[in-house]
N, C-alpha and C positions, 0 to 999 in steps of 0.2 A: 345748821346741819352738820353734825359731827361726823369726823372721818374715823373709820375703823378699818382693821386689815381686811385684805381680800379673802381671808379665811373665815370672816364673820359677816353676818348679815348687816347690811347698812340700809338706812331708811331710803329707798330709792324714789327719785323723782319720777313723774310720768315718762315712760320711755320713748313714745313717738315724738313729742315735743323736744325731748333732750337729744335724740338722734338727728332731728331736724337742724338743732343748733350747731351742731359739729360742722365746720366750714367745709370739710372734705365731703360731707353729705348733703350740703345745703340744696343742691340742685336735683337731688333724686326725687323721682316721683313718689307720691304717698304709698302706692301699691308696693314700690321696691322696699320701702322702710317698713311697712307692714309685714312684709315677708320675712324679714330679719328679726322683728321684735322679739319673737318667742325664743330666739337663740342669742339674745343680748342680756347682760346683766351690768348693774351698776354697783361699784365698791369704792372704798376709800383706802389710800395707802399712806400712812404717816411718813414723813421726812426721814431718810436713812433706811427704809424698808426696801427689800429687794423684790422687784416685780418677777424676774425671771433671771436664770444664771446660765452660762455656757454649758452646753450639753443637755440642757432640759428640752423635753419634747415641745413641739410647737403645734398646736392645734387651734389657735385663735388669734385675732388681731385685737389691739386695743386702741381706744381714742381717748385722749387727754381732754378732760373737760376743764380743770383748772389745775394750778400748781405747775410743776415742772418735773420732768425726768432726766436722768443723765445716763448716756451710754458709755460703758467702761469695758476695757479689755486688760488682760494681764501682760504688761510690758516686759521687755528683755530682762529688766532688773527685777522682775517678780512682783512689782507694785502695779496698783490699778492705776491705769491712765485713762483720763476722761477723753472720750472721742467726740462728744458733742451733746448739745442739749435737745430734748423733745418738749415743746411748749404747747399751752393750751390750744386745742384744735387740731393737733397732728397725730397722724397714727403711729403706732409702734408695733413691732413684731411682724410686720407685713411680709419681709423677704423671707423669713424662715417659714411662715405659714404657707406661702404660695409655693415654695420649693419642696415643702414636706419634710425639711431636714431640722435637726436640732438648731437651738440658738447658738451662734458663735460667741456672742458677748453677753455681758450682765448689763441689766437695766435696774437702776435704783431711783426712788423718789428723792429728788433734791430738795423738796420740801413738801408739806401736807398736799395730797395730790388726789383729785377725784378722777375716776377713769369709767369707761364703758369697755366691757369685753364682749367680743362677738366670736361665736364659734365658726369653724371652717364652713360648716353647712349654712350657718346665717349669712356669711359673707357670699357664698355661692348663690344663695337665693337672691341677694342684693344684685349680683352680677347678671344673674338671668333676667331680672326685671329691668336693670339699667346697665347695659354693656359698657357704657361711658365711664362707669366707676373703675373699671379695671385700667382703662386708659390713663384716668388721673392718678390711680395708684402707681402705675408704671413710671409716670413722670416723677413722683416723688421718690421712687427707688433709684432712678438713675441721677437725680439731683444728689442723693445721700451718698451713692457710690462714688461720684465725682468729688464730693467733699471729704470723703473718706480717704481717697488717693492722695489729694492735697493737703488733707488735714487743715483746711481752710473753709471758710464759708460763715456768713453771718450767723447761722443758726448755732454754730459751735461756740459763739462769744458768749462770756459772761455778760448779764445786763443789770443784774441786781448785786450792788456790793455793799456789804456791811462795814462801814467804817468804824471802828472800835477804838477807843481812847483808853490807853493803859492807866491814865491818871486824870482825875477830874481837873487839874490844872491846865490840861491841853484844850485849847480853843478849837474843838473840832468843827463848829459850825463855820468858823472863819476859814479853816483849810477846805471844807467842803465847798463854800461859796467860791474860792479861787479856782478849784477844779471846775466848778459848774461854768464859770465864766470861760475857761479854756476850752472846755467841751462845746459849749454854745457857739464860740468862735470857729469850731469844726463843723458847724452845722447840726450838733446833736440836741435833741430835746432832754432836758434833765429834771428829774424830780428829787427834791431833798425832803426826806422824812424823819422826823424825830419821835420821841417817846409818846407823842400824842396819838400815835396809831396803834398802840398796845391794845389787844383784844380784838383788833379788827379781823374780819374773816378772811379766807384764803382768796375770795372772789375780789376784795379790795385790792390785794397786791397784784393779781392778774390784770385789773383795769389799770392800775399804775404802769405795768410793763406795756400794755397795749397803747397807751397815750404817750410813753416816753422811750427814748432810745437807751437811757441809763437812768436807774434808779439808786439813789444813795440812802441808806439807812444808817442813822447816826446813833451810837449808842456808847455808853461809858462801861468798862469791864466791871463786872459785879454779879451778884446773885439776885438778879432782878428779872421779873417777867419779860421786859422789853428786851434786854440783853439776849435772853433765851429764843425769844421771838426774831431777833435780828440774825442770830445764828442759824435758826431753822429755815429763814425766808431769804437767804442771800446765797448767790452763786458763788461767790468768793468772799472771804474775810480779809479785810486790810486793817491790820493792827497798828496804830500810831503810838509811837513811844519816844520819849526824849533820849537823844543820842548821848547826853551827859549823864544819865541815870542808869541805874541797873535794875534787872527785873527781880520781882519776888518769885520764889519757886515753892509749889508750882504757880504758874502764871495764869493759864487758862483752866478753868474748872472742867472736869470730865463731862462730855456732852456727846450724845449719839447723833448730832446734827451732821448732815452730809459734808458740809464744809470742813469740819474737824475730822470726819471719819475718813474722808479722801484726801487730807492734807491740802486742801484749797484755801491755804493761809498764806498771805503775804506780809512782810514786815516793812512798815514805812518809818524810818528814824529821822527825827525833826532836829534841825540844827539851827540854832539861833545865833544871829549876828553874822558879821562878814566871813567867818572861818568856820569850818566843820570841826566839831568836836566829837571825835571818834574815841570811845573808850570801851564799849563793851557790845560791839556788833554780835559776836559769835554767842555771848550768854543770851542776848534777846532771841537770836535765832534758836537756839537749844530751848529756851523756855517757852516759845510761841510754836515750835516745831514748824516754822515757816519754810517754804519751799523756795522763795525769792525775797531778797532785800532790796529796798530802794532807799536813798538818801535825798532828803528835801531840805535843802538851805533856804530859809524864807527869804533871802537876799538874792536868790538866784532864780529867775524866772524860767530858765531852761529845765530846772528840775520839776516845776509844776507841769510845764508843757509835756515832758517825758511821762509822767504819771497819767495825765489826761489821754495821750495817745495810746498808752498802755490799756487803759480803760475801755478806750472806743474801739480797740482793735486796729489802731492805726500806727503803731510803733514799727520801727525799722530795725532789723537785726542784720548785722554784717559778719559773714563768715569767710574766713580766709584759710586756705589750704597751706600745707607744708610743701616746700620744694626747694629747700636750701637757699642758694643765692638768688634763685629765681623769684623768691618771695620779697624781694626788694620791690617788686612791682606793686605790691600791696601799698606802699608809701605814696606812689602816684595816684593810687585809687582814691585813698584818703583825701589826699589834696583836692582832686576833682569833686568829690562829694561835698567837701566843705565849701569850695567855690560855688557849688549850686544850691547851698543852704539846705542840703539834704540831712535830716536829722539821723543820728546813729544812736539808738536807744539801748541796743544790746550787742555785745562783740564777743566772738568767740573764734577758736581756731585750733590747728595742730600744728605742731613742730615749729618751723620758722614764722608761719602765719600766726602762731599764738604769741610769739615775741612782738610782732609789729601790733597785734591787737592789744597786747598788755600796754604798749606805749600809748594806744589811742585811749584805752580805759583809764589811765592815769590822768587824763586831762591835758597831756601835752600838746602844745600847738605844732604847727608843720615844721617850724625852724628846730624846736627842740627834738621832735621825732628823728628828723635828719642828723642833727648833731650827734645824738646818742647812738643811733644805729651805725652811723658812719665810724664813729670812734671805736665802737665795739666789735665790729666785724669787717670794716674795709681797711682801716689804717694798719692793724695788725690782725693776722689769722688767729682767731681764738682756738683752733683745733690744731695748732702747730707744736704742742707740748708732746711729741711722739715718744713712745717707749716700746720695749718689747712686750707684746701684748699677753695679758693674763686674762683680763675680762674687757680690756678695750685698748684699740691702738693708740689713744692719747690718754694722758692722765686725767684731763677735764679740770685741772686747777684754774687754767685762764678763764675757762667758761664761767666757772664758779665765781672767780673774782670779778668778771665783768657783770654778771647777774646782781651781785651785791652791790657794786658800784652804782648801777644805774636804777636798780628797783629796790635797794635797801631792805627794809623790814616791813614793807607794805603788805597787808592782808587783802586777799582778793575781794573779801565781804565787805571792806571798808572803801572800795573803789567808787568814784562818783558815777562811772557807768558800769552797769551789771556785765560780767565778764567770766568765761569759762575757757579751760585749756583741756585738750584731750590726750591722755597717754595711754600706752598699751600695758595692760597687766599681764606679764608672762606667767605668773603663778596661777592664775585663774583662767587665762586664755579669753580675756575679755577687755573692752577698753574701759578706762575710768575717765570720769568727767570731774574736774577740779572746780569746785565753786566757792571753797573756803580754805584758809590757812596761808601760810607765806607764799606769795607769788613767786618768788624766785625758786622755791622748791617745785612748784607746779611747772614752771618754765623749763627748770633742769630735767624733769622727767619727760616732758613733751618733746625735748630735741635730743634725748640720748639714743641716738642710733645704734642698734646692736651692733657690737664688735668694734664701734668706733669710740663712742663715749661709754664709760662705766655706767651701768644701770643705776637708778635710785631705788633704795629699799626703804619702804615706809610701812611700818606696822607688818613687818615680816612679808610684804609683798613687793616683788621685783617688777619695777616700772621702766619702760623704755618708750622711744619715740611713738607719738601718736599716730604717725604715718603708716605704721605696720598694720593696724587694723581699721583705722578711721581717719584717713588723711583730709576728708573733707566733710567735717561733721554738721551738715545742714540738718539732719536728723535730731541732733542734740538741740540746735537752735529752734527747730519747730516745737520741740517739747517745752522749750523755756518761754515762748510767747506765741501769741495767735496773730501777730502782725504780718508785715511784709518782710521778706528776706532777699537781701543782696549777697549772691555768692560769688567769690573770686577764686578761680582754680588755676594754680599755677604748677601743677604736677607736671614734672618732666616726662617727655617721651624717652623710651629706652635707648638713649644714645650716650655717647661719652666714653665708651670703653673700646680700647684699642686691643685687638687680638695679639698684636706683637708684644705687649706688655706681658702676656701670659705664656709666650714660647720661651722655654729655657730661661726663666727669670733668675736673676742674681740672688744671693742671699741677702739678709738685712744689712749686713756691714758692707757687702759690695755695692748695694745700692746707696747707702749714705756716703760712702768714699766718693761716687760718681756725681752724686746730686745734691749732698748736702743734707742737713736735718730739717730745713725749712721747705723741702720740696717733698710732698705726700708720696709715698710709695704706691704701686699700683693697687694694693690691697684696699686702700682707701676708697678708691672708686669702686671696686669690686664689693665692698661691704655696703656702701651707700645704695648701689644699684639693687643688691640682694635684698636689702631692707625695704625697697619701694617698688620693686619689680611687679608686686601683686596688686598694686593700685588700680582700682577700676576708674578709667577716665570718666565714666558715666554715673558713678556711684553718687547718689543723692542729687544729682544736678537738676532732676525734675521736681524737686522741692523747693526750688528758688524761684522767686518772682522775676528777678534779673540776673542773668548769668554772665559773668565776664571771664573770658579765657584769653588773657594777653598772649599774642605772638612773640615768645621770647626765643626766637631762632638764634642759635649759637650761644646761648647762655645755659651752662650746665650747673648741676647742683653744687659744685664746689668752686665755681667761678666768682669767688668773693669780692674781686675787684671790678666786676662789671655792674657797678651800682648805678651810676648815671643811665646807662641805656635801659636797664631793668625798670627803674622809676619812671622814666619817661614813657616807656610803652604802657605800663600800668595806667598812667595820667591820660594818654591819648585814648586808650581802650575804653575807660570809664567815661570820658567827655563824649567819645561817639555814642555810647549806649545812652547816655542822658540826651543828647540831641534828638534821638529817635523815640524817647520814652512816651508812652501813652498809658492810660488806665490808672488804677488807684494809687500806685506809687507816685506817678507824676502829680496827682492832686495833693498828695501829703507833702511832697516838696513845695509846691506852690502855696499851699496853707503855711507852712513853716516859714517859707520866705516872706510871706505877708505878715506874719506874727512877729517875726524878727525886726522888720522894718518899722512897725508900730512901736 
């Protein structure tokens, strides 16, 4: 049965048996299906083609017979964002049809897809004959609305992964078997399919999905029918490449497949031996147009487990807010998570939360994190090189020196743990997500409180502290992965300002003569509070699976010496939350603890 566009006639199967085969309509009486038959049409939609777009009128409901659809919306950055998958047997377009309003989002075929379209009149005929259909549809709508709010849910997970080797020298079967073993250890059913499936009909792949939780399609890059099929039938493409090699350009041939069209491509760089050989990550990312990069050292089982958790939707992301010295609490949180064998597969943050997150992403153990953070921020104040302000109260030289000392020339894309930092782009009035480039540059931007530290200028864009627009970037983490999210919010309450400091204040020289150069003038507290006063304490908190808000009473943004009490409070808060933890995240932690013990 060849697939054609919805605008062309396709060879239709008998409609009544086909309607009966739709799970959603399986229990409908024959008279109800007969009433809708004359208002129902069959058609095929090739992968990458649009079913409907935002703003288009809605006068019908669709049922997926085979294949898969994806619901997309235009994100804040102007790019198409995948909201979720609509798989065989599920309805689509139901909310807009019932409301009688235009579609809000776009729906595309993620692979060759067969559908039934039923007009509003046909659906009303169904409901009149079988009112329970409306009840079942209402449940579907409520579930989807709930998933859309949380942007989680099993239906939103990719299930078919195209594993593509950039070179025939890569043993893709061995890597796939390793991933399969890890996935099966998580209770997942896995199928590995190679070139022997070339030419198989769409229903073959539907059956694979129904029988398995994860399907791995193995292919080698090249102009072959199977490679083209792999791209067309995959929810996501994972491109495997050697970390010590360089890509050819262009790397991937032009292809209209959904995975390519919507940039659903990840890069897996393979490292051989005991050490990571990172030479060309950015080149591989540019050549493949990958949205994420993972590093897989064959000697490190944790890398394989991270990839398996990411595939299965069981990865764990840690998001840490800014909060000046209060961000020391993040160090205690990390210690408690490690003691509990909780995996941390993705990490990100803003301001000082990004600093601590970067330490974690570098692979430092608890002792090294403590030593470096303590040396950089506690032993001496990095914001003590005051000057008469032109663009900042301090020169920033000490901050620059500390960032270079501890993070050197590390590139974000080369880190063993995927990491991001958020800064505020004053030129464009938006926040910027740093996922590539020199880590120290990204960190310098995310901690540049306006008026205190001079801003960072990158490509003629003025970047300042991430706390100004997005101090708790859980939304960014939610876009980075579909797993669970632990959020730690240490944003300070509006305290710490003394009105007495602003009544008849002395001049700069009068202040320094009385207090010396090592004591910050009141303008420092004023600017720090002004930069963070707009922080919404509830922003993005609902997107977390577990939220930690340490009680850091008496510790203000600039209390850099309050290291031990802040770390201890973070540790105790996380320990308490873990003790009462239930649900999927608790299962992930138990599974990781068992795998680590083995």
